C-alpha positions, 0 to 999 in steps of 0.5 A: 478528481482526487477528492474521490480517491481512497485514502488508507492509513498504515494502521488499516493496512497493518490490521488487514494484512499478514507478512508477505501480502501484496496490497493495492490501494486505489488512492493514497496511503497516509502515514497515520499509525505504523506498519509492523509487517513486511508487505508490498504496497501498490498505490497511486500516491504515498504521503511523505510520512507514509513513505518514511514509515514504510522505508523504516518497516522495510515494506516495498512501495510500487506504483499500480502500473509497476504491479500490473507489469510484474503480476498481470494476472493479479495473483495473491493481491488484496484490494483496499478501497 
C-alpha cells in the first residue's frame, strides 16, 4: 500500500545531507522546501515539484533498482525513512 510508504520533503534531505552524499528514500520525495546541495537521491517515486526542483539544483535522481546495480554493496549511502 502506498499509504505506508515514507514521504520525505526536500528540506529534510537538505538538512541531513552534505555535498556529494547518496541518499535512499524508501518511498516518495516531495517538493516542499529546496535543495542547496548537489546530492544523489534514490527513491521509489518523485513528485512533479520535487523533480523540477531537483533538476534546478542539478541533483541526480535515480531509482532504487538503478542504485543497486551501480552500488551493490551500498557503500556510502544514507537511508531516510
